[in-house]
C-alpha positions in Angstrom: 18.0 -52.3 49.3 14.8 -51.0 50.2 16.2 -47.7 51.7 18.1 -47.2 48.6 15.2 -47.5 46.3 13.3 -44.7 48.5 16.3 -42.4 48.5 16.6 -42.6 44.7 12.8 -42.2 44.5 13.2 -38.8 46.5 16.1 -37.8 44.5 14.1 -38.4 41.3 10.9 -36.3 42.6 13.0 -33.5 44.1 15.0 -33.3 40.6 11.9 -33.2 38.6 10.2 -30.3 40.5 13.7 -28.3 40.5 14.3 -29.1 36.9 13.5 -25.7 34.9 10.4 -26.4 32.7 10.5 -24.6 29.4 6.9 -22.8 29.2 5.2 -22.1 26.1 5.8 -18.8 24.5 2.6 -16.8 23.5 2.7 -14.0 21.2 0.0 -11.6 21.6 -1.4 -10.2 17.9 -3.7 -7.8 16.6 -4.8 -7.1 13.0 -5.9 -3.7 11.3 -8.7 -5.5 9.8 -11.7 -7.2 11.8 -11.7 -11.0 12.5 -13.0 -12.8 9.5 -12.1 -10.2 6.9 -11.6 -12.1 3.7 -8.1 -10.3 3.2 -6.9 -12.0 6.2 -7.3 -15.4 4.6 -3.4 -16.1 4.1 -2.4 -14.7 7.5 -4.8 -16.7 9.3 -3.6 -19.7 7.7 0.0 -18.7 8.7 -1.1 -18.3 12.2 -3.0 -21.7 12.2 0.1 -23.2 10.9 2.6 -21.9 13.4 0.1 -22.9 16.2 0.0 -26.5 14.8 3.8 -26.7 14.3 4.7 -24.9 17.7 2.4 -26.9 20.0 3.5 -26.9 23.4 6.4 -24.4 22.6 5.0 -21.3 20.5 1.4 -20.2 19.7 0.2 -17.0 18.5 -2.9 -15.5 20.3 -5.2 -13.5 18.5 -6.1 -10.5 20.6 -8.6 -8.8 18.2 -8.9 -6.1 15.3 -9.3 -2.5 15.2 -11.9 -2.8 18.0 -9.0 -3.7 20.2 -6.4 -1.4 19.1 -7.4 1.2 16.0 -5.7 0.6 13.0 -3.7 3.6 12.7 -2.4 3.1 16.1 -1.1 -0.6 15.9 2.1 0.0 14.7 3.1 2.4 17.7 1.6 -0.5 19.9 4.0 -2.9 18.3 7.0 -0.6 18.6 6.3 -0.1 22.3 5.8 -3.8 23.1 1.9 -3.4 24.1 1.4 -6.3 21.5 4.0 -8.7 20.0 2.7 -9.1 16.4 0.5 -7.4 14.1 -0.9 -8.0 10.5 -0.5 -4.4 9.3 -1.4 -2.3 6.4 1.9 -0.4 5.3 -0.1 2.6 4.1 -1.0 3.1 8.0 2.7 3.4 9.1 4.6 3.8 6.0 5.4 7.3 6.5 6.9 6.8 9.9 9.3 4.0 8.3 10.4 5.6 4.9 8.2 9.0 4.9 5.9 7.5 2.4 3.8 4.2 1.9 5.4 2.3 -1.1 4.9 -1.4 -0.9 2.0 -1.5 -3.1 4.2 -0.4 -5.9 6.1 -3.6 -6.2 6.5 -5.5 -9.4 7.9 -8.6 -7.6 6.4 -11.5 -5.8 7.6 -12.2 -2.2 10.0 -15.0 -3.5 11.7 -12.7 -5.7 11.8 -9.9 -3.0 13.7 -12.4 -1.0 16.1 -13.6 -3.6 16.9 -10.0 -4.7 17.9 -8.6 -1.2 14.8 -6.5 -0.8 13.7 -8.5 2.1 16.7 -8.2 4.0 16.9 -4.5 3.2 13.3 -3.9 4.6 14.3 -5.6 7.7 16.9 -3.3 8.4 14.6 -0.3 7.7 12.4 -1.8 10.5 14.9 -2.7 13.1 15.3 1.2 13.4 11.8 1.1 14.9 12.1 -1.9 17.2 10.3 -4.1 14.7 11.3 -7.3 12.9 9.8 -8.0 9.5 8.3 -11.5 8.9 7.2 -11.1 5.5 4.1 -10.5 3.1 1.1 -12.3 4.6 -1.0 -11.8 1.3 0.0 -11.2 -2.2 -1.7 -11.7 -5.7 -4.7 -9.1 -4.7 -5.1 -5.9 -6.7 -6.5 -2.5 -6.3 -9.5 -0.6 -7.8 -11.1 2.9 -7.8 -14.8 2.5 -7.1 -17.5 5.3 -7.6 -20.8 6.1 -7.6 -20.5 8.3 -10.6 -20.4 6.9 -14.1 -17.3 8.4 -16.0 -16.4 8.0 -19.9 -12.6 8.3 -19.3 -9.9 9.6 -16.4 -11.1 13.2 -16.9 -14.3 12.3 -15.3 -12.9 11.7 -12.0 -12.1 15.2 -11.7 -13.8 16.8 -8.6 -15.0 13.4 -7.4 -14.7 13.0 -3.6 -12.7 9.7 -3.4 -11.8 7.8 0.0 -8.2 7.0 0.2 -5.3 6.1 2.4 -1.6 6.8 1.8 -1.7 3.8 -0.7 -3.5 5.8 -3.4 -3.7 9.5 -2.4 -0.9 10.6 -4.7 -2.7 9.0 -7.6 -6.2 10.1 -6.8 -4.7 13.7 -6.6 -3.3 13.4 -10.1 -6.5 12.2 -11.5 -8.2 15.4 -10.4 -10.1 13.9 -7.7 -10.5 15.1 -4.0 -8.9 12.6 -1.6 -10.9 12.0 1.7 -8.9 10.1 4.1 -11.0 7.9 6.5 -11.0 4.2 8.0 -12.4 1.6 5.9 -15.0 1.1 8.5 -16.5 4.4 7.7 -16.9 3.8 3.9 -20.4 2.2 3.9 -21.9 5.1 5.8 -20.2 7.8 3.8 -21.2 6.1 0.4 -24.9 6.0 1.7 -24.8 9.5 2.7 -23.2 11.0 -0.3 -20.1 12.1 1.9 -17.9 10.4 -0.8 -18.4 9.7 -4.3 -16.3 6.5 -4.2 -13.3 5.1 -2.8 -10.2 3.2 -3.7 -9.6 -0.4 -2.2 -8.3 -3.9 -2.8 -10.7 -6.0 -4.8 -11.3 -8.2 -1.9 -13.6 -7.2 1.1 -16.2 -5.0 -0.9 -18.9 -7.7 -0.9 -18.3 -8.7 2.9 -18.0 -5.0 3.9 -21.5 -4.4 2.0 -20.0 -1.8 0.1 -21.3 -3.4 -3.3 -24.7 -2.5 -2.1 -24.2 1.1 -2.1 -21.7 1.6 -4.9 -22.3 1.4 -8.5 -19.0 1.3 -10.7 -15.7 -0.5 -10.9 -13.0 1.0 -13.0 -11.4 -1.7 -14.7 -7.6 -0.9 -14.8 -6.1 -3.1 -12.0 -3.5 -1.4 -10.1 -1.1 -1.9 -7.5 -0.3 -5.1 -5.1 -1.7 -5.9 -1.6 0.4 -3.9 0.8 -0.1 -6.3 3.9 2.9 -7.1 6.2 3.2 -9.4 9.3 5.4 -7.6 11.6 6.8 -8.7 15.2 8.1 -6.6 18.1 12.1 -7.0 17.7 12.6 -7.4 21.4 10.3 -10.2 21.5 11.9 -11.6 18.3 15.3 -11.5 19.8 14.0 -13.3 23.1 12.6 -16.3 21.0 14.8 -19.3 21.0 16.5 -19.8 17.5 14.4 -22.9 16.6 11.1 -20.6 17.3 12.6 -18.0 15.0 13.0 -20.5 12.4 9.6 -21.8 12.8 8.0 -18.4 12.1 10.5 -17.6 9.1 10.0 -20.9 7.4 6.2 -20.9 8.0 5.8 -17.4 6.4 7.9 -18.5 3.5 5.8 -21.5 2.9 2.6 -19.3 3.4 4.0 -16.6 0.8 4.6 -19.5 -1.8 1.4 -21.4 -1.3 -1.3 -18.5 -0.7 -0.2 -16.1 -3.5 -2.2 -18.0 -6.1 -4.9 -18.9 -3.7 -5.4 -15.2 -2.8 -5.3 -14.5 -6.5 -8.2 -16.9 -7.1 -10.3 -15.7 -4.2 -10.0 -11.9 -5.7 -11.2 -13.2 -9.1 -14.3 -14.8 -7.6 -14.9 -11.6 -5.7 -14.5 -9.6 -8.7 -17.3 -11.7 -10.6 -19.6 -11.5 -7.3 -19.6 -7.7 -7.3 -20.7 -7.8 -10.7 -23.6 -10.2 -9.9 -24.7 -7.8 -7.1 -25.1 -4.9 -9.8 -21.6 -3.1 -9.9 -21.0 -2.3 -13.5 -17.4 -2.3 -14.8 -16.2 0.7 -16.6 -13.4 0.1 -19.3 -11.3 2.9 -20.7 -9.7 2.7 -24.2 -6.5 0.7 -24.6 -4.4 4.0 -24.7 -6.2 5.4 -21.8 -5.8 2.0 -19.8 -2.3 2.2 -20.1 -2.1 6.1 -19.5 -4.1 5.3 -16.2 -2.0 2.5 -15.0 1.4 4.4 -15.6 0.0 7.3 -13.8 -0.9 5.1 -11.0 2.8 4.1 -10.6 4.4 7.2 -11.6 2.2 9.4 -9.0 3.1 6.7 -6.4 7.1 6.7 -7.1 7.1 10.4 -7.4 5.6 11.1 -4.1 7.9 8.4 -2.4 11.3 9.9 -4.2 9.9 13.3 -3.2 9.3 12.4 0.4 12.8 10.5 0.6 15.1 11.6 -2.1 17.9 9.2 -0.8 16.1 6.0 -0.3 13.0 6.1 -2.9 15.2 5.7 -5.9 16.8 2.7 -4.5 13.4 1.2 -3.6 12.0 1.8 -7.0 15.0 0.0 -8.7 14.7 -3.1 -6.1 11.0 -3.3 -6.6 10.8 -2.5 -10.4 12.7 -5.1 -12.6 
């Protein structure tokens, strides 16, 4: 009996060490914004939720922001598998995917984008670039044009040097302003030195980046929607187990629903905070406000359709109810 127990114990120990152990999957992630930026609030909540639910099986490891990999180079790093996941700004890579950035032009929230088939369509576009589309990591946040030169109407922007990305370049041109492309990290110094007269940016991040200290005016018409996306390398995605894929998908959907109103609320608070710091709101007449907003979307879609005549009209139809 004693020999049998010893034999069974040896078999158990050998089996234990020879049995395959499922190692935890770690996804390396970078963001186009620096750590702690308010615009990453919803996304970091998504990361925390995944890490909590996937404990022992799946985790997302934050490698860094643009100091680790410059923002404009992160999409290529994702495609090539240098990193597994990015929080990306579509204006940084939209030209590579659809020849022109466009996601800021949507009039639908993430839930409706999934319901009408846009999410699946967007994913097919990304698959051609070895990328899987997880979803919108932030919604409910709008954009403004900010300037140091007071204007009475839209024509007052003519000749002003306005910092842009692909999100608003076509609109700024149609306003008669001079678009200046530069990373967000350079805006403070450029404003301080007078290299630019103003900039276009989301309502969030201005106070945190200190721009409210060196810029005077906010043009009131609110335009566009936040164009941040959460992307994962396609090969990495396909190596994940079905349960891991489901965890990421379900958590992103939950995040989109929960954080859309939260981010909108945070944006409203910052809008008030900017004014408390001395930034003044410039309001146009109701007629000019409508003309301004119409031009923002018309200029954007015209640029997309001109850049991609086959795809542009379809995207516009899907995102404009």
